[in-house]
C-alpha positions as CSV (number, residue, x, y, z in Angstrom):
1,M,0.0,0.0,0.0
2,D,1.3,3.5,-0.9
3,T,0.7,6.8,0.8
4,L,1.1,10.0,-1.2
5,T,1.9,12.5,1.5
6,T,3.9,15.6,2.3
7,T,7.6,16.3,2.1
8,S,9.1,15.7,5.5
9,N,12.1,18.0,5.2
10,G,10.5,21.0,3.6
11,V,8.9,24.1,5.1
12,G,5.9,22.0,6.2
13,G,8.2,19.6,8.1
14,I,10.0,22.6,9.7
15,I,6.7,24.0,10.9
16,R,5.5,20.7,12.2
17,Q,8.7,20.1,14.2
18,Y,9.4,23.6,15.4
19,G,6.1,25.5,14.9
20,Q,4.9,25.2,18.6
21,Q,8.2,26.7,19.7
22,Y,7.7,29.5,17.3
23,R,4.2,30.2,18.6
24,E,5.5,30.5,22.1
25,H,7.8,33.4,21.1
26,Y,5.9,35.2,18.3
27,K,2.5,36.4,17.5
28,M,1.0,35.9,14.0
29,S,-1.5,37.9,12.0
30,P,-4.6,36.1,10.8
31,V,-3.2,35.6,7.3
32,Q,0.0,34.3,8.7
33,Q,-1.9,31.9,11.0
34,K,-3.8,30.6,8.0
35,A,-0.7,30.0,5.9
36,F,1.1,28.5,8.9
37,F,-1.5,25.8,9.6
38,A,-2.2,25.1,5.9
39,I,1.5,24.5,5.2
40,K,1.9,22.5,8.4
41,N,-0.9,20.1,7.4
42,C,-0.5,20.0,3.6
43,R,-0.9,16.5,2.2
44,T,-1.4,15.0,5.6
45,S,-4.5,13.0,6.9
46,L,-5.8,16.2,8.5
47,M,-6.5,17.6,5.0
48,G,-8.6,14.6,4.0
49,G,-8.2,12.8,0.8
50,H,-9.2,9.6,-1.0
51,T,-8.3,6.0,-1.5
52,D,-7.3,4.6,-4.9
53,R,-7.4,0.9,-5.8
54,C,-6.1,-0.8,-9.0
55,D,-8.8,-2.4,-11.1
56,Q,-6.3,-5.1,-12.1
57,C,-4.1,-6.2,-9.2
58,G,-5.9,-4.5,-6.3
59,H,-3.0,-2.3,-5.3
60,Q,-4.2,0.4,-2.9
61,R,-2.9,3.8,-1.9
62,F,-4.0,6.8,0.1
63,F,-3.9,10.2,-1.5
64,Y,-3.9,13.2,0.9
65,N,-5.2,16.6,-0.3
66,S,-3.1,19.6,-0.8
67,C,-3.7,22.8,1.2
68,R,-3.7,24.9,-1.9
69,N,-2.4,27.9,0.0
70,R,-0.5,30.2,-2.3
71,H,2.4,30.4,0.1
72,C,2.9,26.6,0.3
73,P,6.0,25.4,-1.6
74,Q,4.2,22.1,-2.4
75,C,1.1,23.5,-4.1
76,Q,2.4,25.9,-6.8
77,G,3.6,23.5,-9.6
78,L,0.3,23.1,-11.4
79,K,-0.8,26.7,-10.8
80,Q,2.5,27.9,-12.3
81,A,2.3,25.7,-15.3
82,K,-1.3,26.8,-16.1
83,W,-0.4,30.5,-15.6
84,V,2.6,30.2,-18.0
85,D,0.5,28.4,-20.6
86,K,-2.3,31.1,-20.3
87,L,0.3,33.9,-20.6
88,A,1.8,32.3,-23.7
89,C,-1.6,32.6,-25.4
90,D,-1.6,36.3,-24.8
91,L,1.9,37.3,-25.7
92,L,3.1,38.7,-29.0
93,P,6.0,37.2,-31.1
94,V,8.6,39.8,-30.2
95,Q,11.6,40.2,-27.9
96,Y,10.9,41.0,-24.2
97,F,12.8,42.8,-21.5
98,H,13.0,41.8,-17.9
99,I,12.9,44.9,-15.7
100,V,13.2,44.8,-11.9
101,F,11.9,47.7,-9.7
102,T,13.3,47.9,-6.1
103,I,12.5,50.3,-3.3
104,P,15.2,51.5,-0.9
105,S,15.7,49.6,2.4
106,E,14.7,52.7,4.3
107,L,11.1,51.9,3.3
108,N,11.1,48.3,4.5
109,S,9.7,49.0,7.9
110,I,6.9,51.1,6.5
111,A,6.1,48.4,4.0
112,L,6.0,45.7,6.6
113,T,3.5,47.8,8.6
114,N,1.5,48.9,5.6
115,P,1.9,46.1,3.0
116,V,-1.3,46.8,1.0
117,V,-0.7,50.5,0.7
118,V,3.0,50.3,-0.1
119,Y,2.7,47.3,-2.5
120,D,-0.1,49.1,-4.4
121,I,2.1,52.2,-4.7
122,L,4.9,50.0,-6.0
123,F,2.7,48.6,-8.7
124,K,1.3,52.0,-9.6
125,A,4.6,53.8,-9.7
126,A,6.3,51.1,-11.8
127,S,3.4,50.7,-14.3
128,Q,2.8,54.5,-14.7
129,T,6.5,55.0,-15.2
130,L,6.8,52.5,-18.1
131,I,3.5,53.4,-19.8
132,T,4.2,57.2,-19.5
133,L,7.7,57.0,-21.0
134,S,6.7,54.6,-23.7
135,K,4.1,57.1,-25.0
136,D,6.8,59.8,-25.1
137,R,7.8,60.7,-28.7
138,K,11.4,60.8,-27.6
139,Y,11.4,57.0,-26.8
140,L,8.7,54.9,-28.4
141,N,5.6,57.1,-29.1
142,S,3.5,54.0,-28.6
143,V,1.6,52.1,-25.9
144,T,3.6,49.2,-24.5
145,G,2.6,46.5,-22.0
146,M,3.7,45.1,-18.7
147,V,3.2,42.0,-16.6
148,A,4.4,42.6,-13.1
149,I,5.0,40.1,-10.3
150,L,5.6,41.1,-6.7
151,H,8.3,39.5,-4.6
152,S,9.2,40.5,-1.0
153,W,12.2,38.4,-0.3
154,G,15.9,38.0,-1.0
155,Q,17.7,34.6,-1.2
156,N,18.4,34.8,2.6
157,L,14.7,35.3,3.3
158,M,15.2,38.8,4.5
159,Y,12.6,41.4,3.6
160,H,13.3,42.9,0.2
161,P,10.2,44.2,-1.7
162,H,10.6,44.4,-5.5
163,L,8.7,43.9,-8.8
164,H,9.8,41.5,-11.6
165,T,8.3,42.9,-14.8
166,M,8.1,41.7,-18.4
167,V,7.9,44.4,-21.1
168,P,7.7,43.8,-24.9
169,A,10.4,45.4,-27.1
170,G,8.0,47.9,-28.7
171,G,4.5,49.2,-28.6
172,W,1.3,49.8,-30.5
173,N,0.7,53.1,-32.2
174,E,-3.1,53.5,-32.1
175,R,-3.1,56.5,-34.4
176,E,-1.0,54.9,-37.1
177,Q,-2.4,51.4,-36.5
178,K,1.1,49.8,-36.5
179,W,3.6,48.1,-34.2
180,N,6.7,50.2,-33.4
181,P,9.6,48.0,-32.5
182,S,12.1,49.4,-29.9
183,R,15.9,49.5,-30.1
184,K,17.7,46.3,-29.2
185,K,18.7,47.7,-25.9
186,F,15.9,48.8,-23.6
187,F,14.0,51.7,-25.2
188,I,14.2,53.9,-22.1
189,P,17.5,54.9,-20.4
190,V,17.7,53.3,-17.0
191,R,18.6,56.6,-15.4
192,V,15.4,58.2,-16.7
193,L,13.4,55.2,-15.7
194,S,14.6,55.1,-12.1
195,T,14.3,58.9,-11.7
196,L,10.6,58.9,-12.8
197,F,9.9,55.8,-10.8
198,K,11.3,57.4,-7.7
199,G,9.3,60.6,-8.2
200,K,6.0,58.7,-8.7
201,F,6.5,56.4,-5.8
202,L,7.3,59.2,-3.4
203,F,4.4,61.3,-4.7
204,Y,2.0,58.5,-3.9
205,L,3.6,57.8,-0.6
206,K,3.2,61.4,0.5
207,R,-0.4,61.4,-0.7
208,A,-1.0,58.2,1.4
209,Y,0.5,60.0,4.4
210,S,-1.6,63.1,3.9
211,D,-4.7,61.0,3.5
212,Q,-3.8,59.2,6.8
213,K,-3.7,55.8,5.1
214,L,-0.4,54.8,6.7
215,I,0.0,53.2,10.1
216,F,3.2,53.9,12.1
217,A,4.1,51.6,14.9
218,G,7.1,50.0,16.5
219,E,10.4,51.2,15.0
220,V,8.7,53.7,12.6
221,N,6.5,55.2,15.3
222,Q,8.5,58.5,15.1
223,L,7.3,59.0,11.5
224,K,3.9,60.0,12.8
225,T,5.5,63.4,13.2
226,R,5.2,65.3,9.9
227,R,8.7,66.7,10.3
228,N,10.3,63.3,10.6
229,F,8.3,61.9,7.7
230,K,9.3,64.8,5.5
231,A,13.0,64.3,6.5
232,L,12.8,60.6,5.4
233,V,11.2,61.5,2.1
234,D,13.7,64.3,1.4
235,S,16.5,61.8,2.1
236,L,14.9,59.3,-0.3
237,Y,14.8,62.0,-3.1
238,Q,18.6,62.2,-2.7
239,K,19.2,58.5,-3.2
240,N,19.7,56.7,-6.5
241,W,16.9,54.2,-6.8
242,V,17.6,50.8,-8.3
243,V,15.8,49.8,-11.6
244,Y,17.6,46.9,-13.2
245,A,17.1,46.1,-16.9
246,K,18.3,42.7,-17.9
247,K,19.4,41.7,-21.4
248,P,16.4,41.1,-23.8
249,F,15.1,37.6,-24.4
250,K,15.1,36.5,-28.1
251,N,11.5,35.3,-28.0
252,S,8.4,35.1,-25.9
253,S,8.9,31.4,-24.9
254,Q,12.2,32.3,-23.3
255,I,10.8,35.1,-21.2
256,I,7.7,33.1,-20.3
257,N,9.7,30.2,-19.0
258,Y,12.0,32.6,-17.1
259,L,9.2,34.7,-15.6
260,G,7.3,31.5,-14.8
261,R,10.0,30.8,-12.2
262,Y,8.9,34.0,-10.4
263,S,5.1,33.8,-10.9
264,H,4.1,31.4,-8.2
265,R,7.4,31.2,-6.3
266,V,7.2,31.4,-2.5
267,A,9.9,32.7,-0.2
268,I,11.9,29.5,-0.4
269,A,11.6,26.2,-2.3
270,N,11.8,22.9,-0.4
271,S,14.7,21.9,-2.6
272,R,16.9,24.6,-1.1
273,I,16.5,23.2,2.4
274,K,19.4,20.9,3.2
275,S,18.8,19.8,6.8
276,M,16.8,20.5,9.9
277,E,18.2,19.3,13.2
278,D,19.4,20.5,16.6
279,N,17.0,23.4,16.3
280,R,18.9,24.7,13.2
281,I,17.8,25.0,9.6
282,V,20.4,24.8,6.9
283,F,19.6,26.0,3.4
284,S,21.3,27.2,0.2
285,M,21.3,30.6,-1.3
286,K,22.7,32.2,-4.4
287,D,24.8,35.3,-3.7
288,Y,24.0,37.6,-6.7
289,R,27.1,39.7,-5.9
290,D,29.5,37.0,-7.0
291,G,27.1,34.4,-8.5
292,K,28.2,31.7,-6.0
293,L,26.1,29.2,-4.1
294,K,26.3,29.6,-0.4
295,I,25.0,27.9,2.7
296,I,23.1,29.6,5.5
297,Q,22.2,28.3,9.0
298,L,19.3,29.8,11.0
299,Q,17.7,29.0,14.3
300,S,14.4,27.3,13.6
301,T,12.2,30.1,15.0
302,E,14.2,32.7,13.0
303,F,13.7,30.7,9.8
304,I,9.9,30.5,10.4
305,R,9.8,34.2,11.3
306,R,11.6,35.2,8.1
307,F,9.4,32.9,6.0
308,L,6.2,34.4,7.4
309,L,7.4,37.9,6.7
310,H,6.4,37.2,3.1
311,V,2.8,36.0,3.6
312,L,0.7,38.4,1.5
313,P,-2.3,40.3,2.8
314,K,-5.6,38.6,2.3
315,S,-6.8,38.5,-1.3
316,F,-3.9,40.7,-2.4
317,C,-3.2,40.3,-6.2
318,K,0.6,39.7,-6.7
319,I,0.5,39.4,-10.5
320,R,-0.9,42.4,-12.4
321,Y,-1.2,43.4,-16.1
322,Y,-0.9,46.9,-17.6
323,G,-1.0,48.6,-21.0
324,L,-1.5,46.2,-23.9
325,F,-1.9,43.3,-21.5
326,A,-4.6,45.0,-19.3
327,T,-7.9,43.3,-19.4
328,R,-9.6,46.3,-21.0
329,N,-7.1,46.4,-23.9
330,R,-6.9,42.7,-24.8
331,S,-9.9,42.7,-27.1
332,T,-8.9,46.1,-28.7
333,M,-5.2,47.1,-28.9
334,L,-3.7,43.7,-28.2
335,L,-6.1,42.1,-30.8
336,S,-5.0,44.8,-33.3
337,C,-1.3,43.9,-32.6
338,R,-2.0,40.2,-33.3
339,K,-3.7,41.0,-36.6
340,A,-0.8,43.3,-37.7
341,M,1.7,40.5,-36.9
342,G,-0.4,37.7,-38.3
343,K,-0.6,35.9,-35.0
344,S,-3.8,34.0,-34.3
345,L,-5.3,33.7,-30.8
346,S,-4.1,30.6,-29.0
347,V,-6.1,28.5,-26.4
348,S,-4.6,27.1,-23.3
349,R,-3.9,23.4,-23.5
350,F,-5.2,22.9,-19.9
351,I,-8.7,24.0,-20.7
352,G,-11.3,21.3,-20.1
353,L,-8.8,18.7,-18.7
354,P,-9.3,17.0,-15.3
355,W,-6.5,17.7,-12.9
356,Q,-4.9,14.2,-13.4
357,Q,-4.4,15.0,-17.1
358,Q,-3.2,18.5,-16.3
359,L,-0.6,16.9,-14.0
360,L,0.4,14.5,-16.7
361,L,1.1,17.4,-19.1
362,I,3.6,19.1,-16.7
363,T,5.2,16.0,-15.1
364,G,4.9,13.3,-17.7
365,H,3.7,11.0,-14.9
366,D,0.3,9.4,-15.2
367,I,-1.0,8.9,-11.7
368,T,-4.1,7.0,-12.9
369,V,-1.8,4.1,-13.9
370,C,-1.1,1.5,-11.2
371,P,2.5,2.0,-9.9
372,A,2.6,-1.7,-9.0
373,C,1.5,-3.7,-12.0
374,K,1.8,-0.8,-14.5
375,K,-1.3,-2.1,-16.4
376,G,-4.4,-1.3,-14.3
377,N,-6.1,2.0,-13.6
378,M,-6.2,3.5,-10.2
379,L,-9.9,4.1,-9.3
380,V,-11.2,6.1,-6.4
381,T,-12.9,3.7,-4.0
382,D,-13.4,5.9,-0.9
383,T,-13.0,9.5,0.3
384,F,-12.3,10.7,3.8
385,K,-12.9,14.2,5.1
386,R,-10.6,16.5,7.0
387,I,-9.9,15.3,10.5
388,G,-10.4,17.8,13.2
389,S,-9.0,21.3,13.2
390,L,-6.0,22.4,11.2
391,A,-4.6,24.1,14.3
C-alpha cells in the first residue's frame, strides 16, 4: 500500500517540528496563521483525501489533499504551469525585456506595517513610469505593455520588496495602427526610468501620508510626526533608486519560462532546504554579488519568522497586467497587434482537462496508472474528510 503524503524535510516539516516553539515566542497575523497551519498540514491526513485501488491487481494507496495555500512550496507547480500556458496565449511574437523595480531599504519597515498601501504604490509607480515613458515621442511614441510580479524576499529570506516585470520590445501606435519596435537595448534609459519611478513612488507615498492611510508603529512610530516623515522623504529623493534592466530575451517562450519561475514562487523552495536538526535549519542561497552558491544556517524560529514575513495580505493580487496586457485592452489594442503581426489567438492546453491529465502534461507522470502492475487503472474507492481542526 502506498501513501502519497507531504515532504518531511520541507517548510511543512520545519513548521510541524518547530512550529509550537515559534508560537511560544511570536504572534502571527490572521493571514500568517492561515498559511502557517495550511502548510503544516498540507498533504497529511488532517487535510482529508481519497483511497485509490487498482482495477487489475488490487494495489491500494491513500492520496492526501493539498492545502492549496498560495504560500505553500508544495502547491504551486500546477498553478504555475497553467499560468505560464495562459500567458503564452496572450503574448506577441517579439523580444521581451525583464525589468526589476526595487524600493530603498529605508522603506522596508513602512512596507511591513502597511503592506497593502506600499505594494499598491509600488505597482502603480512602476506601471505608470513605463507606460508614460513609452508614450513619449522621444522614446517609443506607442503604448507598450507590462506583466508585473511582486516579490518581497531575497535569497536569505530577509525582507526585500521588488517587482519583476516583463515588457515587450516595442508598442502599439493606435493612431498609425502599427507596431513600433524598440531598439535592441531597452528603449528607455535606466537613469530616466529610475528617476521617474522614484518621483512617482514618493508622490503617492506622500499622498497616502496626507490621507492618513499609513500606520506607524514600532520602529517607525517616530514617522507619525510630519517633520520626521518629511525628513525621510527628502533623504529618499537624494538616493539613487535601483531599476535593473536585464538583457532582452530573443522570443516570448524564453521570457515566459524565465518569468514563470517567479510567478508562483514562494519565499523558499523545499529543494533549497538541506537539513533540519538540533534546532537549526540549513539551506542554500545564491549570492548575486558573486554568483556563487552559499549555505546559511538559522535558528528554527528565525527561519519561520523570516518565512512568514512574506505572507501576502488577504486577497492581495501579486500578479498584475498593464498597458497592452490590461484586461480592457486585450480585445482592442492587443487584438490589433496580433492581426498586424499575423498571429492568431491561442487557447490554453489545460482548458477542459481534469487535474490528473493536467498533472500529466507538466510532469509526464500518469498517476491514474497503477504503480505496482503498470497495467491497471487506479480508481477512487473511498473518500475521507478533513480530520479535526487544522490548528
